[in-house]
TIVO-305739 format. One record per residue: y, z, x of N, C-alpha, C, O, CB in turn; residue in one letter. Coordinates in steps of 0.2 Angstrom, whole numbers, always signed. Atoms other than C-alpha are relative to their C-alpha. Glycine has a CB too. Example, Ala and Ser with C-alpha at 12.3 -4.5 7.8 and 13.67 -1.06 7.14 Angstrom:
! residues 2
<node <-6 +0 +4> <-22 +39 +62> <+6 +0 +4> <+5 +3 +9> <+0 +6 -5> "A">
<node <-6 -1 -4> <-5 +36 +68> <+5 +3 -4> <+11 +4 -1> <+2 -7 +2> "S">
END
This chain:
! residues 240
<node <-6 +0 +4> <+0 +0 +0> <+6 +0 +4> <+7 +4 +9> <+0 +6 -5> "M">
<node <-6 +0 -4> <+17 -5 +7> <+5 +4 -4> <+6 +3 -11> <+2 -7 +1> "L">
<node <-5 -4 +4> <+31 +7 +2> <+7 +0 +4> <+7 +0 +10> <-2 +7 -2> "K">
<node <-7 +0 -3> <+50 +7 +6> <+1 +8 +2> <-1 +12 -1> <+6 -2 -5> "A">
<node <-1 -7 -3> <+55 +22 +17> <+6 +3 -3> <+6 +10 -3> <+1 -1 +7> "S">
<node <-6 -2 +1> <+72 +24 +10> <+1 +1 -8> <+7 +2 -10> <+6 -3 +3> "W">
<node <-1 +0 +7> <+69 +24 -9> <-6 -1 -4> <-12 -2 -1> <+5 -5 -2> "G">
<node <+6 +0 +4> <+57 +24 -23> <+1 -5 -6> <+4 -10 -6> <-3 +6 -2> "G">
<node <-1 +4 +6> <+56 +18 -41> <-4 -7 +0> <-2 -11 -4> <+7 -1 -2> "G">
<node <+4 +6 +0> <+43 +4 -37> <+4 -5 +4> <+0 -11 +5> <-1 -2 -7> "G">
<node <-3 +6 -4> <+56 -6 -26> <-3 +0 +7> <-4 +5 +10> <+8 +2 +0> "R">
<node <+3 +0 -7> <+49 -12 -10> <-7 +1 +0> <-10 +3 +6> <+4 +4 +5> "G">
<node <+7 -2 +0> <+31 -8 -15> <-4 -6 -2> <-3 -10 -6> <-1 +5 -6> "M">
<node <+4 +5 +0> <+17 -20 -13> <-7 +2 +1> <-8 +6 +6> <+1 -6 +4> "R">
<node <+7 -2 -1> <-2 -18 -15> <-3 -6 +5> <-2 -12 +4> <-4 +0 -6> "V">
<node <+2 +5 -5> <-10 -26 +1> <-8 +1 +1> <-10 +7 +2> <+3 +2 +7> "V">
<node <+7 +0 +0> <-29 -30 +1> <-3 -3 +6> <-9 -3 +7> <-3 -3 -6> "M">
<node <+3 +4 -6> <-31 -40 +17> <+6 +0 +5> <+12 +0 +4> <-3 -6 -2> "S">
<node <-5 +1 -6> <-22 -43 +34> <+4 -6 -2> <+10 -7 +0> <-4 -1 +6> "E">
<node <-4 +6 +2> <-17 -60 +27> <+5 +1 -5> <+11 -1 -5> <-5 -6 -3> "A">
<node <-5 -3 +5> <-9 -52 +12> <+6 +3 +3> <+12 +3 +1> <-3 +4 -5> "Q">
<node <-5 -3 -4> <+0 -41 +24> <+6 -4 +3> <+12 -3 +2> <-3 +5 +5> "L">
<node <-4 +5 -3> <+8 -55 +33> <+5 -4 -5> <+10 -5 -4> <-3 -5 +4> "K">
<node <-3 +3 +6> <+13 -63 +16> <+5 +5 -3> <+11 +3 -5> <-5 -3 -5> "E">
<node <-4 -4 +5> <+20 -48 +7> <+5 +5 +4> <+10 +7 +1> <-5 +5 -3> "L">
<node <-4 -5 -3> <+28 -38 +21> <+8 -3 +0> <+12 +1 -1> <-2 +0 +8> "L">
<node <-7 +3 +0> <+44 -50 +22> <+3 +1 -7> <+9 +3 -8> <+0 -7 +2> "P">
<node <-2 -1 +6> <+45 -49 +3> <+2 +8 -2> <+7 +9 -5> <-5 -2 -6> "L">
<node <-1 -7 +1> <+44 -30 +2> <+6 +3 +4> <+10 +7 +2> <-6 +5 +3> "A">
<node <-6 -2 -4> <+57 -28 +16> <+6 -3 -3> <+11 +1 -3> <-1 -3 +8> "R">
<node <-6 +3 +3> <+69 -40 +8> <+2 +4 -7> <+8 +6 -8> <-1 -7 -2> "R">
<node <-1 -4 +6> <+67 -30 -9> <+3 +7 +2> <+8 +10 -1> <-6 +1 -4> "E">
<node <-3 -7 -2> <+70 -13 +0> <+7 -1 +3> <+11 +4 +1> <-5 +3 +6> "A">
<node <-7 +1 -2> <+85 -20 +9> <+5 -1 -5> <+11 +2 -5> <+0 -6 +5> "Q">
<node <-5 +1 +6> <+93 -26 -7> <+1 +7 -4> <+6 +8 -7> <-3 -5 -4> "A">
<node <+0 -6 +4> <+89 -9 -16> <+3 +6 +3> <+7 +9 +0> <-7 +1 -3> "A">
<node <-2 -6 -3> <+92 +4 -3> <+4 -1 +6> <+6 +4 +10> <-6 +3 +2> "F">
<node <-4 +2 -6> <+102 -5 +11> <-4 +1 +7> <-1 +2 +12> <+6 +5 +0> "G">
<node <+5 -1 -6> <+87 -2 +23> <-6 -3 -1> <-9 -2 -6> <+0 +8 +2> "N">
<node <+6 +3 +1> <+72 -13 +25> <-6 +3 +3> <-11 +0 +4> <+1 -7 +3> "D">
<node <+5 -4 -3> <+61 +0 +33> <-6 +1 -5> <-4 +4 -10> <+2 +6 +4> "E">
<node <+6 -1 +5> <+43 +1 +25> <-5 +3 +4> <-5 +3 +10> <-2 -7 -3> "V">
<node <+6 -3 -3> <+27 +10 +29> <-6 -1 -4> <-6 -3 -10> <+1 +8 +1> "Y">
<node <+6 +1 +3> <+9 +9 +25> <-3 +6 -2> <-2 +11 +1> <-5 -4 +5> "L">
<node <+3 -6 +3> <+0 +21 +14> <-7 -2 -3> <-8 -7 -5> <+4 +3 -5> "E">
<node <+6 +1 +3> <-18 +23 +8> <+0 -2 -7> <+4 +1 -11> <-5 +6 +1> "K">
<node <+0 +2 +7> <-21 +14 -8> <-5 +4 -4> <-11 +3 -2> <-1 -8 -1> "L">
<node <+4 -4 +5> <-28 +25 -22> <+0 -5 -6> <+4 -4 -10> <+2 +7 -1> "V">
<node <+0 +5 +5> <-34 +12 -34> <+0 +3 -7> <+4 +0 -12> <-6 -5 +1> "A">
<node <+0 -3 +7> <-38 +23 -49> <+3 +7 +1> <+0 +12 +2> <-8 +1 -2> "H">
<node <-3 -6 -2> <-25 +36 -47> <+4 +4 -6> <+5 +0 -11> <+6 -2 +5> "A">
<node <-5 -4 +5> <-16 +50 -57> <+5 +3 +5> <+4 +5 +10> <-4 +6 -3> "R">
<node <-6 -2 -3> <+1 +55 -52> <+2 +7 -2> <+3 +8 -8> <+6 -5 -1> "H">
<node <-1 -7 +1> <+3 +74 -51> <+5 +3 +5> <+4 +2 +11> <-7 +4 +0> "V">
<node <-5 -3 -4> <+17 +84 -45> <+1 +7 -1> <+0 +10 -7> <+7 -3 +0> "E">
<node <+0 -8 +1> <+20 +103 -42> <+8 +2 +1> <+11 +0 +6> <-4 +3 +5> "V">
<node <-7 -2 -1> <+37 +111 -45> <+0 +6 +4> <-3 +11 +3> <+3 +2 -7> "Q">
<node <-1 -6 -4> <+43 +123 -32> <+7 +3 -1> <+11 +0 -3> <-1 -2 +8> "L">
<node <-7 -4 +0> <+57 +136 -32> <+0 +5 +5> <-4 +10 +5> <+1 +3 -7> "L">
<node <+0 -5 -5> <+62 +146 -17> <+8 +2 +1> <+12 -1 -1> <-2 -3 +6> "G">
<node <-7 -3 -1> <+77 +157 -12> <+1 +0 +8> <-3 -3 +12> <+1 +7 -3> "D">
<node <-1 +0 -7> <+85 +160 +5> <-2 +6 +4> <+0 +7 +9> <+8 -1 +1> "H">
<node <+2 -7 -3> <+76 +176 +8> <-8 +0 +1> <-11 +5 +1> <+2 +6 -4> "H">
<node <+7 +1 -1> <+58 +169 +10> <-4 +0 -6> <-11 -1 -5> <-2 +6 +4> "G">
<node <+4 +1 +6> <+52 +169 -8> <-1 -7 -2> <+4 -11 -3> <+4 +4 -6> "T">
<node <+2 +7 +2> <+43 +153 -13> <-5 +1 -5> <-10 +4 -4> <-2 -4 +6> "L">
<node <+5 +0 +5> <+34 +151 -29> <-1 -7 -3> <+3 -11 -2> <+2 +5 -6> "V">
<node <+1 +6 +4> <+26 +137 -39> <+1 +1 -7> <-1 +6 -10> <-6 -4 +2> "H">
<node <+0 +0 +7> <+29 +133 -57> <-5 -5 -3> <-4 -8 -8> <+7 -1 -3> "L">
<node <+5 +5 +2> <+13 +123 -59> <+1 -7 +0> <+6 -9 +4> <-3 +2 -7> "F">
<node <+0 +7 -1> <+11 +105 -61> <+3 -4 -6> <+3 -2 -12> <-7 -3 +2> "E">
<node <-2 +5 +5> <+17 +90 -71> <-4 -7 +1> <-6 -9 +7> <+8 -2 +0> "R">
<node <+3 +7 +0> <+7 +74 -75> <+4 -5 -1> <+7 -6 -7> <-6 +0 -5> "D">
<node <-5 +6 +1> <+17 +58 -72> <-4 -6 +1> <-1 -11 +3> <+5 +1 +5> "C">
<node <+5 +6 -1> <+2 +46 -73> <+3 -6 -4> <+2 -12 -1> <-7 +2 -1> "T">
<node <-2 +6 +4> <+9 +35 -87> <+7 -3 +3> <+12 +0 +3> <+1 +2 -7> "V">
<node <-6 +3 -3> <+21 +23 -78> <+0 -7 -2> <-5 -10 -4> <-1 +1 +8> "Q">
<node <+0 +8 +1> <+27 +5 -80> <+5 -2 +6> <+10 +0 +7> <+4 -1 -7> "R">
<node <-3 +3 -6> <+32 -5 -65> <+1 +5 +5> <+7 +6 +9> <+7 -3 -2> "R">
<node <-1 -5 -5> <+29 +10 -54> <+6 +5 -2> <+8 +9 +3> <+0 -2 +7> "N">
<node <-5 -4 +2> <+42 +20 -64> <-3 +5 -5> <-6 +2 -10> <+6 -3 -2> "Q">
<node <+3 -5 +5> <+38 +36 -74> <+3 -2 -7> <+9 -3 -8> <+2 +7 +2> "K">
<node <-2 +1 +7> <+38 +34 -93> <-1 +6 -4> <+3 +8 -8> <-4 -6 -2> "V">
<node <+2 -6 +3> <+29 +49 -99> <-2 +5 +5> <-6 +4 +9> <-6 -1 -5> "V">
<node <+2 -6 -4> <+28 +66 -91> <-2 +6 -5> <+1 +7 -10> <+6 +2 +4> "E">
<node <+2 -5 +4> <+19 +81 -97> <-2 +6 +4> <-4 +5 +10> <-6 -2 -4> "R">
<node <+2 -6 -3> <+15 +99 -92> <-4 +5 -5> <-1 +6 -10> <+6 +4 +3> "A">
<node <+4 +1 -6> <+2 +105 -89> <-4 -6 +0> <-4 -10 -5> <-5 +6 +2> "P">
<node <+4 +6 -1> <-9 +91 -82> <-7 +2 -3> <-11 +6 +0> <-1 -2 +7> "A">
<node <+6 -2 +4> <-24 +93 -95> <-6 -2 +4> <-11 +1 +2> <+1 -2 -7> "V">
<node <+6 +2 -3> <-36 +84 -84> <-2 +4 +6> <-8 +3 +8> <+0 -7 +2> "F">
<node <+2 -4 -6> <-36 +97 -70> <-4 +6 -2> <-3 +9 -7> <+7 +2 +4> "L">
<node <+4 -6 +0> <-49 +110 -68> <+4 +6 +3> <+9 +5 +6> <-7 -1 +3> "T">
<node <-3 -6 -3> <-44 +128 -64> <+0 +0 +8> <+5 +1 +11> <-3 +6 -3> "A">
<node <+0 +1 -7> <-50 +125 -46> <+4 -5 +3> <+7 -4 +8> <-8 -1 +2> "S">
<node <-4 +5 -3> <-41 +109 -44> <+7 +2 -1> <+11 +0 +4> <-1 -7 -4> "Q">
<node <-7 -3 +1> <-25 +117 -51> <+2 +4 +6> <+7 +4 +9> <+1 +3 -7> "R">
<node <-1 -5 -6> <-27 +131 -38> <+1 -4 +6> <+5 -2 +10> <-5 +5 +0> "E">
<node <+0 +4 -6> <-30 +119 -24> <+7 -4 +1> <+10 -4 +6> <-6 -5 +1> "E">
<node <-6 +4 +0> <-15 +108 -29> <+6 +4 +2> <+10 +2 +6> <+0 -4 -6> "L">
<node <-6 -5 -1> <-3 +122 -30> <+0 +3 +6> <+6 +4 +9> <+0 +5 -6> "C">
<node <+1 -3 -7> <-9 +130 -14> <+3 -5 +5> <+6 -3 +10> <-7 +3 +1> "A">
<node <-2 +5 -5> <-6 +114 -5> <+7 -1 +0> <+11 -2 +5> <-4 -7 -1> "A">
<node <-8 +1 +1> <+12 +112 -12> <+3 +6 +3> <+8 +5 +7> <+2 -1 -7> "A">
<node <-3 -6 -3> <+16 +130 -7> <-1 +0 +8> <+4 +2 +11> <-3 +6 -2> "L">
<node <+1 +0 -8> <+9 +127 +11> <+5 -5 +3> <+8 -3 +8> <-7 -2 +2> "A">
<node <-5 +4 -3> <+20 +112 +13> <+7 +3 -1> <+11 +2 +4> <+0 -7 -4> "I">
<node <-6 -3 +1> <+35 +121 +6> <+1 +6 +5> <+7 +6 +8> <+1 +3 -7> "G">
<node <-1 -5 -5> <+32 +136 +18> <+1 -3 +7> <+5 +0 +11> <-6 +5 +0> "R">
<node <-1 +3 -7> <+30 +125 +33> <+7 -3 +1> <+9 -3 +7> <-6 -6 +1> "A">
<node <-7 +3 +0> <+47 +117 +29> <+5 +5 -1> <+11 +4 -1> <+0 -6 -5> "A">
<node <-5 -6 +2> <+55 +134 +25> <+4 -2 -6> <+11 -2 -5> <+4 +2 +6> "H">
<node <-4 +3 +5> <+60 +126 +9> <+3 +5 -5> <+0 +11 -6> <-5 -4 -4> "Y">
<node <-3 -4 +5> <+72 +134 -3> <+4 -4 -5> <+5 -10 -4> <+5 +5 +3> "H">
<node <-3 +4 +6> <+80 +129 -20> <-6 -3 -4> <-12 -3 -2> <+6 -5 +2> "N">
<node <+5 +4 +4> <+71 +118 -33> <-2 -6 +4> <+2 -10 +7> <+2 -1 -7> "A">
<node <+2 +6 -3> <+60 +104 -27> <-7 -2 -2> <-10 +3 -6> <-1 +1 +8> "G">
<node <+7 +2 +3> <+44 +94 -31> <-4 -3 +6> <-1 -7 +10> <+2 -5 -6> "T">
<node <+5 +3 -5> <+29 +90 -20> <-4 -4 -4> <-8 -2 -9> <-4 +6 +3> "V">
<node <+3 +5 +4> <+21 +74 -27> <-7 -2 +4> <-7 -2 +10> <+4 -6 -1> "E">
<node <+6 +1 -2> <+3 +70 -25> <-3 -6 -4> <-1 -7 -10> <-5 +6 +0> "F">
<node <+5 +4 +4> <-10 +56 -31> <-6 +3 +0> <-9 +6 +6> <+0 -7 +3> "L">
<node <+7 -3 +1> <-27 +62 -37> <-4 -6 -1> <-3 -10 -6> <-1 +5 -5> "Q">
<node <+5 +5 +1> <-41 +50 -35> <-4 +2 -6> <-8 +7 -6> <-5 -2 +6> "D">
<node <+3 -2 +7> <-48 +50 -53> <-8 -1 +1> <-11 +2 -3> <+2 -5 -5> "A">
<node <+7 +1 -1> <-65 +45 -46> <-3 +6 +4> <-8 +8 +2> <-2 -7 +3> "D">
<node <+2 -6 -5> <-67 +58 -32> <+3 +7 -1> <+0 +12 +1> <+1 -2 +7> "S">
<node <-3 -6 +1> <-55 +71 -38> <+4 +2 +6> <+8 +7 +6> <-5 +5 -1> "G">
<node <-4 -1 -6> <-47 +71 -20> <+8 -1 -1> <+10 -5 -5> <-2 -3 +6> "R">
<node <-7 +0 +1> <-28 +74 -19> <+3 -3 +7> <+0 -2 +12> <+3 +7 -1> "F">
<node <-3 +3 -6> <-17 +64 -7> <+8 +1 -1> <+11 +0 -6> <-1 -8 +0> "Y">
<node <-7 -1 +0> <+1 +69 -3> <+4 -6 +0> <+2 -11 +4> <+2 +5 +7> "F">
<node <-5 +6 +0> <+15 +57 -7> <+6 +2 +4> <+8 -1 +9> <+1 -3 -7> "I">
<node <-7 -2 -2> <+32 +65 -4> <+2 +6 -3> <-1 +9 -7> <+5 -6 -1> "E">
<node <-4 -5 +3> <+44 +79 -7> <+6 -2 -2> <+10 -5 +1> <+0 +6 +5> "V">
<node <-7 +1 +2> <+59 +77 -18> <+4 +6 +0> <+2 +11 -4> <-1 -3 -8> "N">
<node <-4 -6 -1> <+71 +90 -13> <+6 +1 -5> <+12 +1 -2> <+3 +1 +7> "P">
<node <-6 +0 +5> <+81 +91 -29> <-3 +1 -7> <-9 +1 -8> <+4 -7 +0> "R">
<node <+2 +0 +7> <+80 +94 -48> <-2 -7 -2> <+2 -12 -1> <+5 +3 -4> "I">
<node <+2 +7 +3> <+71 +79 -56> <+1 +0 -7> <+2 +5 -11> <-7 -2 +2> "Q">
<node <-1 +1 +7> <+73 +72 -73> <-5 +3 -4> <-3 +6 -9> <+0 -8 -2> "V">
<node <+6 -3 +4> <+56 +78 -79> <+0 +8 +1> <-5 +11 -1> <-6 -3 +2> "E">
<node <+1 -7 -1> <+60 +96 -74> <+0 +4 -6> <-3 +10 -6> <+6 +3 +5> "H">
<node <-1 -4 +7> <+63 +101 -92> <-7 +1 -3> <-8 +6 -7> <+4 -4 -5> "T">
<node <+7 -1 +3> <+44 +99 -96> <-2 +7 +3> <-6 +10 +0> <-4 -6 +1> "V">
<node <+2 -6 -4> <+41 +113 -83> <+4 +6 -3> <+1 +11 -4> <+1 -1 +7> "T">
<node <-4 -5 +3> <+55 +123 -91> <-3 +2 -7> <-4 +8 -8> <+7 -2 -1> "E">
<node <+3 -1 +6> <+47 +121 -108> <-7 +4 +0> <-8 +8 -4> <+0 -6 -4> "C">
<node <+7 -2 -1> <+30 +125 -102> <+0 +7 +3> <-5 +11 +1> <-4 -4 +4> "A">
<node <+0 -7 -3> <+34 +141 -92> <+6 +4 -2> <+5 +10 -2> <+1 -1 +8> "T">
<node <-5 -4 +2> <+50 +147 -100> <+5 +2 +5> <+9 +6 +4> <-3 +6 -3> "G">
<node <-5 -1 -5> <+60 +147 -84> <+5 -5 +1> <+3 -11 +1> <-4 +1 +7> "I">
<node <-6 +5 -1> <+77 +139 -82> <+1 -2 +7> <+3 +2 +11> <+6 +3 -3> "D">
<node <+0 +1 -7> <+76 +130 -66> <+7 -1 +3> <+8 +0 +8> <-4 -7 +1> "L">
<node <-7 +1 -3> <+94 +125 -65> <+3 +6 +1> <+7 +7 +6> <+4 -5 -5> "V">
<node <-3 -7 -1> <+100 +143 -68> <-3 +3 +6> <+0 +6 +10> <-2 +4 -6> "K">
<node <+3 -3 -6> <+87 +149 -55> <+2 -3 +7> <+3 +0 +11> <-8 +0 -1> "A">
<node <-2 +3 -6> <+92 +136 -42> <+7 +2 +2> <+9 +3 +7> <+0 -8 -1> "Q">
<node <-7 -2 -1> <+111 +140 -44> <+0 +8 +2> <+4 +9 +7> <+4 +0 -6> "I">
<node <+0 -7 -1> <+107 +159 -43> <-4 +2 +7> <-2 +7 +10> <-3 +4 -5> "A">
<node <+5 -1 -5> <+94 +158 -29> <+4 +2 +7> <+2 +6 +11> <-5 -5 +2> "S">
<node <-4 -2 -6> <+107 +158 -14> <+4 +6 +0> <+7 +8 +5> <+4 -6 +3> "P">
<node <-6 -5 +1> <+118 +172 -21> <-2 +7 +0> <+2 +11 +1> <+4 -2 -6> "T">
<node <+2 -7 +1> <+107 +187 -22> <-6 +1 +4> <-10 -3 +5> <-1 +2 -7> "A">
<node <+6 -2 -4> <+94 +196 -11> <-6 +0 -5> <-6 +3 -10> <+1 +6 +3> "S">
<node <+6 +1 +4> <+76 +191 -17> <+1 -1 -7> <-2 +2 -12> <-4 +7 +1> "H">
<node <-1 +1 +7> <+83 +184 -33> <-5 -2 -4> <-6 +0 -10> <+6 -5 +0> "R">
<node <+5 +3 +4> <+68 +175 -38> <-5 +6 -2> <-8 +6 -8> <-4 -5 +4> "L">
<node <+4 -5 +2> <+58 +191 -38> <+3 +5 -5> <-1 +8 -9> <-1 +5 +6> "A">
<node <-3 -5 +5> <+71 +201 -48> <+2 -4 -6> <+3 -1 -12> <+6 +3 +3> "R">
<node <-3 +4 +5> <+78 +187 -59> <-4 +0 -7> <-1 +3 -12> <+2 -7 +2> "E">
<node <+3 +1 +6> <+65 +184 -72> <-7 +4 +0> <-8 +9 -4> <-2 -7 -2> "R">
<node <+7 -3 +0> <+47 +189 -68> <-1 +3 +7> <+2 +0 +12> <-5 -5 -2> "R">
<node <+1 -3 -6> <+40 +199 -54> <-2 -4 +6> <+0 -3 +12> <-5 +6 +0> "A">
<node <+2 +5 -5> <+32 +185 -44> <-5 -5 -3> <-5 -6 -9> <-4 +4 +5> "G">
<node <+4 +6 +1> <+19 +171 -43> <-5 +2 -6> <-6 -2 -10> <-3 -2 +6> "Q">
<node <+5 -1 +4> <+6 +180 -53> <+3 +1 -7> <-1 +0 -12> <-3 +7 +2> "A">
<node <-3 -1 +7> <+18 +183 -68> <+3 -7 -3> <+5 -7 -8> <+6 +5 +0> "D">
<node <-2 +7 +2> <+23 +164 -69> <-6 -3 -4> <-11 -4 +0> <+3 -4 +5> "I">
<node <+5 +3 +4> <+12 +157 -83> <+2 -6 -4> <+8 -7 -5> <-3 +6 -4> "R">
<node <-1 +6 +5> <+10 +141 -93> <-1 +3 -7> <-7 +5 -9> <-5 -6 +1> "I">
<node <+0 -3 +7> <+14 +147 -111> <+0 -5 -5> <+0 -4 -11> <+5 +5 +0> "S">
<node <-1 +5 +5> <+16 +130 -119> <-2 -7 +3> <-3 -7 +9> <+7 +0 -3> "A">
<node <+1 +7 -2> <+12 +111 -118> <+7 -3 -2> <+9 -3 -7> <-6 -3 -4> "H">
<node <-6 +3 +1> <+27 +100 -116> <-1 -8 +2> <-5 -9 +7> <+6 +3 +4> "A">
<node <+0 +7 -1> <+29 +81 -116> <+7 -3 +0> <+11 -2 -5> <-5 -3 -6> "L">
<node <-7 +4 +0> <+44 +70 -111> <-2 -7 +0> <-6 -10 +3> <+4 +2 +6> "Q">
<node <+0 +7 +1> <+46 +52 -116> <+7 -3 +2> <+12 -1 -1> <-3 -2 -7> "C">
<node <-6 +3 -2> <+59 +41 -108> <+1 -7 -4> <-4 -11 -5> <+0 -2 +8> "R">
<node <-1 +6 +4> <+66 +28 -120> <+4 -5 +4> <+9 -4 +7> <+5 +3 -6> "I">
<node <-3 +6 -4> <+70 +11 -113> <+4 -5 -5> <+3 -5 -11> <-6 -4 +3> "T">
<node <-4 +5 +4> <+82 -2 -118> <+0 -7 +4> <+3 -8 +10> <+8 +2 +0> "S">
<node <+1 +6 -3> <+76 -19 -113> <+0 -6 -4> <+0 -6 -11> <-7 +0 +4> "E">
<node <-1 +6 +4> <+77 -37 -118> <-7 -4 +0> <-9 -7 +5> <+5 -5 +3> "D">
<node <+7 +3 +0> <+59 -43 -124> <+0 -8 +1> <-5 -11 +2> <-3 +2 -6> "P">
<node <+0 +7 -1> <+65 -61 -124> <+2 -3 +7> <+3 -9 +8> <+5 -3 -6> "E">
<node <-2 +2 -7> <+71 -61 -106> <-4 +4 +5> <-1 +7 +9> <+8 +1 +1> "N">
<node <+4 -3 -4> <+56 -54 -97> <+1 +7 +1> <+0 +10 +6> <+1 -3 +7> "N">
<node <-1 -8 +0> <+60 -36 -102> <+5 +2 +5> <+4 +8 +8> <-7 +3 +0> "F">
<node <-5 -2 -5> <+75 -35 -90> <+4 +6 -4> <+5 +5 -10> <+5 -5 +2> "I">
<node <-4 -6 +3> <+86 -19 -93> <+6 -4 -4> <+9 -8 -2> <+3 +4 +5> "P">
<node <-5 +3 +5> <+98 -23 -108> <+5 +6 -3> <+3 +12 -2> <-3 -3 -5> "D">
<node <-5 -5 +3> <+113 -14 -116> <+4 -4 -6> <+3 -10 -6> <+5 +3 +5> "Y">
<node <-4 +3 +5> <+124 -17 -131> <+2 +6 -5> <+1 +12 -4> <-5 -5 -4> "G">
<node <-3 -4 +5> <+132 -9 -146> <-6 +3 -5> <-10 -1 -7> <+5 -3 -4> "K">
<node <+5 -3 +4> <+122 +4 -156> <+3 +1 -7> <+8 +4 -8> <-2 +7 +3> "I">
<node <-3 +0 +6> <+125 +1 -174> <-2 +6 -5> <+2 +8 -9> <-2 -6 -4> "A">
<node <+2 -6 +4> <+115 +16 -181> <-4 +4 +5> <-8 +2 +9> <-5 -2 -6> "A">
<node <+3 -4 -5> <+109 +31 -172> <-1 +7 -4> <+3 +10 -7> <+5 +1 +6> "Y">
<node <+2 -7 +2> <+100 +47 -177> <-5 +3 +5> <-10 +1 +7> <-4 -1 -7> "R">
<node <+4 -3 -5> <+94 +59 -164> <-6 +4 -3> <-5 +6 -8> <+5 +4 +5> "S">
<node <+5 -5 +2> <+78 +69 -165> <+2 +7 +0> <+7 +9 +3> <-7 -1 +4> "P">
<node <-2 -7 +1> <+79 +87 -171> <-6 +4 -2> <-11 +1 -4> <+6 +0 -4> "A">
<node <+5 -5 +2> <+69 +102 -175> <-3 +4 +5> <-1 +3 +11> <-6 -4 -4> "G">
<node <+3 -5 -5> <+59 +116 -167> <-4 -4 +5> <-8 -8 +2> <-4 +5 -4> "F">
<node <+4 +4 -5> <+51 +110 -151> <+3 -6 +2> <-1 -10 +6> <-7 +0 -3> "G">
<node <-3 +7 -3> <+63 +95 -148> <+5 +2 +4> <+10 +6 +3> <+2 -4 -6> "I">
<node <-5 +0 -5> <+74 +94 -133> <+2 -7 +1> <-2 -11 +4> <-2 +4 +6> "R">
<node <-2 +7 -1> <+85 +79 -132> <+6 -1 +5> <+10 +3 +5> <+2 -3 -7> "W">
<node <-6 +1 -5> <+96 +72 -118> <+2 -7 -1> <-1 -12 +2> <-3 +1 +7> "M">
<node <-2 +7 +1> <+106 +57 -124> <+4 -2 +6> <+8 +2 +9> <+5 +0 -6> "P">
<node <-4 +4 -5> <+113 +45 -111> <-1 -7 -1> <-5 -10 +2> <-3 +2 +7> "A">
<node <+1 +7 +2> <+116 +28 -118> <+0 -5 +6> <+4 -3 +11> <+6 -2 -4> "P">
<node <+0 +4 -5> <+112 +14 -106> <+6 -4 +1> <+9 -6 -4> <-6 -5 +0> "P">
<node <-6 +5 -2> <+126 +4 -97> <-2 -4 +5> <-8 -4 +8> <+6 +5 +2> "T">
<node <+2 +5 -5> <+126 -10 -85> <-1 +4 +7> <-5 +1 +11> <+6 -5 +1> "P">
<node <+1 -3 -6> <+127 +3 -71> <-5 +6 +0> <-6 +9 +5> <+7 +3 +2> "A">
<node <+5 -6 +0> <+114 +15 -77> <-7 -3 -2> <-8 -9 -5> <+2 +5 -6> "R">
<node <+7 +2 +2> <+95 +13 -79> <-1 +0 -7> <+2 +3 -11> <-5 +5 +3> "S">
<node <+1 +1 +7> <+88 +7 -95> <-4 +5 -3> <-5 +5 -9> <-4 -7 -1> "S">
<node <+4 -5 +3> <+77 +22 -96> <+4 +7 +0> <+0 +12 -1> <-6 +1 +5> "R">
<node <-4 -6 +0> <+91 +34 -97> <-1 +6 -5> <-3 +11 -3> <+7 -1 +0> "A">
<node <+1 -5 +5> <+89 +43 -114> <-8 +3 +1> <-12 -1 +2> <+1 -3 -7> "P">
<node <+7 -3 +0> <+74 +56 -114> <-1 +4 -6> <+4 +8 -8> <-1 +3 +7> "T">
<node <+1 -4 +6> <+66 +65 -128> <-6 +5 +3> <-11 +2 +6> <-2 -3 -6> "T">
<node <+5 -5 -2> <+55 +81 -124> <-2 +4 -6> <+2 +6 -10> <+2 +5 +5> "R">
<node <+3 -4 +5> <+43 +90 -136> <-4 +5 +3> <-8 +4 +7> <-4 -5 -5> "C">
<node <+5 -5 -2> <+34 +106 -134> <-3 +4 -5> <+1 +5 -11> <+4 +4 +5> "W">
<node <+3 -5 +5> <+23 +118 -143> <-5 +5 +3> <-7 +4 +9> <-5 -5 -5> "S">
<node <+4 -6 -3> <+13 +134 -140> <-7 -1 -3> <-11 +3 -2> <+3 +6 -1> "R">
END
């Protein structure tokens, strides 16, 4: 698998099945990466053909406290971009969940990580093995499914973490053992595309609009514009 070093979202990504294909696809991937990210650097990664995309939410302060808030399943994608995210990942066994979260914590501790961040993995659906992809050192769009599933406000915790001694231990719950999954949450990204023009991102005037509402619904409106992704609006649903 060829991937761009300086960005994601499927840009600069190509599946390579042979040495001949590498020679053919490398210039295409580099040109696409250069156009999207201003840098044409790419790298090779093991291809996991039947993969599930699973990521672990980390939260750390400046005083050595680092915890995980379990995982999110981001397997449903289109053009290598996330479309549906859910928490928890229902296909994981208890031992797999423990292994995955322990690996994410080990990476975070090795990097002396603090604040909110996500450690992303691919799981081979055939063998069950996990493969590290990357760390996103920021709040991600899909963080809200973790908030709904655990009841922890990640944005609030990230803002508070540098300002008080052992804040994570004192703020909400005592520690890792007290962070639990108490609900199931699902996020769907709504797209605006032109089906008559190869489904390219599209925008226009909205003549009628009614947002979802009710218990268990969390809505983040963000109308698409020429300068914004067509996947901007998101809807999240959760239940206990």
